[in-house]
C-alpha positions in Angstrom: -5.6 -34.2 -31.1 -5.1 -33.4 -27.4 -7.8 -33.1 -24.7 -8.0 -32.3 -21.0 -10.6 -34.0 -18.9 -11.1 -32.5 -15.4 -12.6 -34.8 -12.8 -14.6 -33.4 -9.9 -15.7 -35.5 -7.0 -19.4 -34.8 -7.4 -22.0 -33.7 -4.8 -25.5 -34.6 -3.9 -26.1 -30.8 -4.2 -26.4 -29.8 -7.8 -25.1 -26.3 -7.2 -21.7 -27.7 -6.2 -21.6 -29.8 -9.4 -22.6 -26.8 -11.5 -19.9 -24.7 -9.8 -17.3 -27.2 -11.1 -18.7 -27.2 -14.6 -18.8 -23.4 -14.7 -15.2 -23.1 -13.3 -13.8 -25.5 -16.0 -15.7 -23.4 -18.6 -13.8 -20.3 -17.4 -10.5 -22.1 -17.8 -11.0 -23.3 -21.4 -9.6 -20.2 -23.0 -6.4 -20.4 -20.9 -5.7 -24.1 -21.7 -4.1 -24.5 -25.1 -5.9 -27.7 -26.2 -8.9 -27.9 -28.5 -10.9 -30.2 -26.2 -11.7 -29.6 -22.5 -14.4 -31.6 -20.8 -15.7 -32.2 -17.2 -16.7 -35.4 -15.5 -17.5 -36.6 -12.0 -16.5 -39.5 -9.8 -19.9 -39.9 -8.3 -23.3 -38.3 -7.6 -23.3 -36.4 -10.8 -23.2 -36.7 -14.6 -21.3 -37.1 -16.8 -19.4 -40.0 -15.2 -15.6 -40.5 -15.9 -16.3 -43.1 -18.6 -18.8 -40.7 -20.3 -16.3 -37.8 -20.1 -13.6 -39.9 -21.7 -16.0 -41.1 -24.4 -16.9 -37.4 -25.1 -13.2 -36.6 -25.6 -12.6 -39.5 -28.0 -15.8 -38.8 -29.9 -14.6 -35.3 -30.5 -11.4 -36.7 -32.0 -8.9 -36.9 -29.1 -6.1 -39.3 -29.5 -4.3 -38.0 -26.3 -6.3 -37.3 -23.1 -4.9 -35.7 -20.0 -7.0 -36.5 -16.9 -6.8 -34.1 -14.1 -8.5 -34.6 -10.7 -10.0 -31.5 -9.1 -9.2 -32.8 -5.6 -7.1 -31.4 -2.9 -5.0 -34.3 -1.8 -4.0 -37.7 -3.2 -6.1 -40.4 -1.5 -8.2 -43.4 -2.5 -10.1 -41.6 -5.3 -7.0 -40.3 -7.0 -4.8 -43.3 -6.2 -7.3 -46.1 -7.0 -10.7 -45.2 -8.4 -9.7 -42.8 -11.2 -6.7 -44.9 -12.3 -9.1 -47.9 -12.4 -11.3 -45.9 -14.8 -8.3 -45.0 -16.9 -7.3 -48.7 -17.1 -10.7 -49.5 -18.5 -10.5 -46.6 -21.0 -7.1 -47.9 -22.2 -8.7 -51.2 -23.0 -11.7 -49.6 -24.7 -9.6 -47.1 -26.7 -6.2 -48.7 -27.4 -5.3 -46.0 -30.0 -5.7 -43.2 -27.4 -2.8 -42.2 -25.1 -3.9 -41.4 -21.6 -1.9 -39.2 -19.2 -2.9 -38.8 -15.6 -2.3 -35.5 -13.7 -1.7 -34.8 -10.0 -4.3 -33.6 -7.5 -3.9 -30.0 -6.3 -1.8 -31.0 -3.3 0.3 -28.5 -1.4 0.9 -25.5 -3.5 2.0 -21.9 -2.7 -1.1 -20.5 -4.3 -3.3 -22.5 -1.9 -1.6 -20.9 1.0 -2.1 -17.5 -0.6 -5.8 -18.2 -1.0 -6.2 -19.1 2.7 -4.3 -16.0 3.8 -6.4 -13.8 1.6 -9.7 -15.4 2.8 -8.7 -15.0 6.5 -7.6 -11.4 6.0 -10.6 -10.3 4.0 -13.4 -12.4 5.5 -12.4 -12.4 9.2 -10.4 -9.2 9.8 -7.8 -11.5 11.3 -4.8 -9.1 11.7 -6.8 -6.7 13.8 -7.2 -9.2 16.6 -4.7 -10.2 19.4 -2.8 -13.1 17.8 -2.2 -14.9 21.1 -5.9 -15.1 21.8 -6.9 -16.4 18.4 -6.7 -19.8 16.8 -7.4 -20.9 13.2 -9.0 -24.3 12.8 -8.6 -26.0 9.4 -11.4 -28.4 8.8 -10.6 -31.2 6.3 -12.8 -33.9 4.8 -10.9 -36.7 6.4 -9.7 -39.9 4.8 -8.8 -43.5 5.5 -5.5 -42.7 3.8 -3.0 -41.5 6.4 -0.9 -39.9 3.6 -3.8 -37.6 2.6 -4.6 -36.7 6.2 -0.9 -35.7 6.8 -1.1 -33.2 4.0 -3.6 -31.1 6.0 -1.0 -30.8 8.8 1.6 -29.7 6.3 -0.8 -27.1 5.0 -1.5 -25.9 8.5 2.2 -25.4 9.2 2.7 -23.4 6.0 -0.3 -21.2 6.7 1.0 -20.6 10.2 4.4 -19.5 8.8 2.7 -17.1 6.5 0.7 -15.6 9.4 3.7 -14.9 11.6 3.3 -18.2 13.4 -0.3 -17.7 14.3 -1.7 -20.8 15.9 -3.3 -23.1 13.2 -4.8 -26.4 14.3 -6.2 -29.2 12.1 -9.4 -31.2 12.4 -11.5 -33.5 10.2 -15.2 -33.6 9.7 -15.3 -37.4 9.1 -13.5 -40.7 8.9 -10.5 -39.8 11.1 -9.4 -37.8 14.1 -9.1 -35.2 15.6 -12.7 -34.4 15.0 -13.8 -30.8 14.9 -15.3 -31.2 18.3 -12.1 -32.5 19.8 -10.0 -29.7 18.3 -12.4 -27.0 19.6 -12.3 -28.6 23.0 -8.5 -28.5 23.0 -8.5 -24.9 21.9 -10.9 -24.0 24.7 -8.5 -25.5 27.2 -5.8 -23.3 25.7 -8.1 -20.4 26.7 -8.5 -19.1 23.2 -11.0 -16.3 23.0 -11.5 -16.4 19.2 -11.7 -19.5 17.0 -11.9 -19.2 13.2 -13.0 -22.3 11.4 -11.7 -22.7 7.8 -13.6 -25.4 5.9 -11.2 -26.8 3.4 -13.8 -27.7 0.8 -14.3 -26.5 -2.7 -17.9 -25.5 -2.6 -21.2 -25.4 -0.7 -22.4 -28.9 -0.1 -23.3 -31.4 2.5 -20.0 -31.0 4.4 -20.3 -27.2 4.5 -23.9 -27.7 5.8 -22.5 -29.9 8.6 -19.9 -27.3 9.4 -22.6 -24.6 9.7 -24.4 -26.9 12.2 -21.3 -27.5 14.2 -20.6 -23.8 14.3 -24.0 -23.1 15.8 -23.5 -25.9 18.4 -20.1 -24.5 19.4 -21.5 -21.0 19.9 -24.0 -22.5 22.4 -21.5 -24.8 24.2 -18.7 -22.2 24.5 -20.4 -18.8 25.0 -17.2 -17.1 26.1 -15.5 -17.9 22.8 -16.1 -15.8 19.6 -16.5 -18.2 16.7 -16.5 -17.4 13.0 -16.1 -19.4 9.8 -14.8 -18.5 6.4 -16.6 -19.5 3.2 -15.3 -22.7 1.5 -12.4 -22.3 -0.8 -14.6 -21.9 -3.9 -13.1 -21.6 -7.4 -10.7 -18.8 -6.8 -8.6 -17.4 -9.7 -5.5 -18.7 -7.9 -7.0 -22.2 -8.1 -7.2 -21.8 -11.8 -3.4 -21.2 -11.9 -2.8 -24.5 -10.1 -5.2 -26.6 -12.2 -3.8 -25.1 -15.4 -0.3 -26.2 -14.2 -1.6 -29.7 -13.4 -3.1 -30.0 -16.9 0.2 -28.8 -18.5 2.2 -31.2 -16.4 0.0 -34.1 -17.6 0.0 -33.1 -21.2 3.8 -33.0 -21.1 4.1 -36.3 -19.3 5.7 -34.5 -16.3 3.2 -35.5 -13.6 5.0 -37.3 -10.8 2.0 -39.3 -9.6 2.7 -42.6 -11.4 -0.3 -44.8 -10.9 0.6 -47.4 -13.4 3.4 -48.7 -11.2 2.2 -47.4 -7.8 2.7 -50.3 -5.3 -0.2 -48.9 -3.2 -2.6 -49.2 -6.2 -1.3 -52.6 -7.4 -1.6 -54.1 -3.9 -5.2 -52.7 -3.6 -6.2 -54.0 -7.0 -4.9 -57.5 -6.0 -6.0 -57.7 -2.3 -8.8 -55.2 -1.7 -12.4 -54.6 -2.7 -11.8 -51.6 -4.9 -15.3 -51.2 -6.1 -16.3 -47.6 -5.6 -19.0 -47.4 -3.0 -19.2 -45.0 0.0 -20.8 -44.4 3.3 -19.9 -40.7 3.3 -21.8 -37.7 2.2 -20.8 -34.8 -0.1 
């Protein structure tokens, strides 16, 4: 019997966790497997091990594990595969398949264009005076950080080459403050912040605080901010694709032989503990 286990990051804010649970619940009817469960990497229950156990207890002998995460980074490259390794040892009769994170997908670009058009009235403004600022989580993984730059370029192309800049709210640079400073030097009269997060949580709260600070520091610039990505119907399309890829063994993220992961397991402290907030 086949199962799909979706893995959310988890937040210190229960509403964000409940949003993930509710969203997966809405997808169940469109995923053609008898078992669909949700688990979290941290901060919330059930944990990944509990989610896997729930699938097996319900009779699954094949489990597709799909991360609800934007980009491949440490969580999807190391921590989740480590949990899968433990599950393989605990349930040797179960076949585990690992799906890809959301990554760069045309539907994501469509979501961003739609949000900017409906929430900010973007196209009514003078394009040369406006800048869009993508705000990512930030990672110690350069590969994950580079994906935000690619997304920014694709978004710019869809918006007739509207200026789209990138920034990160933690871990790496450019920071949101550095990006806003640069845009002020470019004499932009309007800056639209786009928090590239799933739901309301600690990082969105920090974005709200930064927005208030910018409005005081740069009174001549009109600032606005879109809502976080949320669980958009187009996002359901992507996650359903990721689940189907995993079930069919077509996911290209091969963590069993990933040199990055094998090196980390051998040489790094891969225990999952953080100094960041969610």
